[in-house]
N, C-alpha and C positions, 0 to 999 in steps of 0.2 A: 715368808720370810723376810725380811731386808737382807738383801746381799752384801748392802754396804761395809765397805770396810770400818771396823771400830778402830776409834781414836787410840792410841797405846801411849799410857803415860809415859812423860818425861825420863824420873826416874826409874821406869823399869829397862828404854832402852839403853838406858846410860849403865846400870847393871849389868844389864844383856854382854855389852864391849868389856867394860872392868873385870866382872868375875870371870869371862869366859879367859881373856888374857892371865890373869893368875892363877885360873887352874891349867892351862895351857904349860907355864912355867912349872907349878906343883906336880904335875903328873909328867911332864917329861923323862922320866926314870920307866916308868908305866908303858908308856909312847914307844921307848927305847927296848924295850922288853919284847910289846906286842911285834915288832917291826923285823928284829933279832929271832922271835921267834919264827915268821913269818920265812927268815932265809936260812934259819935250818931246815924246816920242814921241806924246804926245795931241794936242799942239800940230799934229805932223807928220802923223799920220792919225785919219780920225773911229773910223774901226773901233777903234783903241787907248786909247779913253778909257773911263775907269769908274776905279773904286776902287783906291787904290794896294795894298791887303792884300786878300789872299784867307785863307781860315780852310778848312781839312777837318778832318773828325773824321776824328782818328787812335786809336791803343791806344799807353799807358804804363802798364805793369806792371797792365794788367787792365781800367785805367779808359781811359774814353773823355774825351778833352780835344778841344781848338780849334786845332789847327795852325797856327804862323802863318806869312805866305809875303808876299814881294813878285810882285802878280799880273805872270806871264809869259803866261797865255793870254789872247785876246781874248775882250773882253765875249760877242761874239755865241756864241764856242765854249764858254766856261762855262755859257750859257742851254742853249745844246745837251744838256750833260751830264746823266745822270739823278746822282740822287742819291747810287747807291751806287756810282759810278763813280770812278776814280782820276784825277786831273787828271796824272797822272806820266805815263800811257797816249798823251794828248792832246798832251803836251811835247814827248815823240820826233818830233813831225812839226814841224819847223819853221814849215809852213805858219801852223799856228795860231797861235805866238806871235808877242806885240808886237813893235814894232822894237825897246824897251827889254827885252825877254825875250831876243832873238835877238842882239844885239849888245854887253849890255852885262851884262845880271842872269845868266843861264846859264852865259855863259864861263868867270865867275868866282865862280859860289856865290852871289853876292852877294840870289840872292832867299832865301836860308837864311838870311839874318842878322839875321829876326826874331824868329827862334825862341829866341834869348840870351833875351827877354822871357820864354819859356817856361818856361826854364832858372828863370829868379827866380821865378817863380810856384810852384816844385815841382811844373811838371806832366810834366818831362823833366828828364834829366842832360846836361851835356856830354858823355860820353863814355856808348857803349851801343850796341844794335841800333836801326838807324831805327827811327821808327815807323809802323808798317802803319796801313792801314784794314780797320776788323772781320774785313770777308770774307775778306780774305785772309789775316791770324791765326786765323780758323776754322779753312781749308783747311789752315796748319800743327799745327791741334791736332788735327783728321782724320789726318796722318801722324805723331803723336804729337811734335810738339817745342813745348813749351807756355812756352820762353823768355820769350817778348814778354809773357806774364802773370805773369813772376814779379821780372823786373828792369824799372826804367824804360827809356825808349827814350831814345837819344840824340842829340845834335846830331849828333856824329861818331860814327869807332867807326872799329874795325880792318878792317872791308872794304874801309871808303869810302879811306881814307888809301893802300891797296894794290891801288888802282882802274890796270888795265893789268896789273898785276906777278902776279895769279892769275886764273885762271878764275872765271867765274860762279859755276859749282859748288861752290865752294869757299867762298863766304863764310857760309853757316850753318854752316860749322865753325869759322869764324874766331869769328861770334858767341857760338858754345857756347864756345868755349875762354874770352873776355871774358866769359861771363858765368857759367861756374866760377872765373873770378878774383876775382870781386865776390864771390864767396863764402866763397873760403878762403885769401886775400893779405890780410895786416896791413893795417890802411887807410892805413896812410903810402905803402906800398908800392904800393896801388892806384894812387894819387894821383900817384906819379912816374910811372907806366904810360899814366896817363892822360894826363899834362902831355907826356909824350913823344909820345901819339896827338895830340895839340892841336898839337904845333911841326910834323907831317907833315901837318898839316891845313892849315897856313896855309903850308905847301910847295906842297901841292896847287892850292890856290888860285889862288896868285902863279904858278903852269906855265897859268893861265886855259884847262885842258883837258875843263871841265866840259861842253862843247855840241861835239857833234862828230857831223857830219850826212852 
């Protein structure tokens, strides 16, 4: 499979910067709420104290970058993690989460809001396959799937807005279909498609179904 990076429409690049900037302004109250909840959690529990943001190395269009998230894991859990481990594996256990992570950040996906800064920096797109760590991308490559090296990773994507509607096994098919749209759809048509996915993302966030144990 060709691993060349896909040409990205100018309209989509403009959309990424422009919409991300607007979202950062519109969602600033939620960002403040998330930060306040994390600070409150630190006051309530000593083990929840630590940095507000968490950075993890991920892949976008074949390049590593530092993904930004509000920290949801307790500091002692982060200290136990090996450098090549994925935080999401630990987030699946509620015992590893801070009070804010368990009660506020994860249910409504608020921990993902700082990634809008990654979009503004040009490290990610608003819509695309979610960014994975290097070792997971390498395993996909061994299986003949190179799309995470060809298109920018997304803050959200078609797989994320269909949570609970399709089987997890079909997420790759959704990512592949979107990757094909990035290379074959006219720029404005792709922007309209992205805006529809962003609207569905807001609806998923409002349902508060991000954390289920």
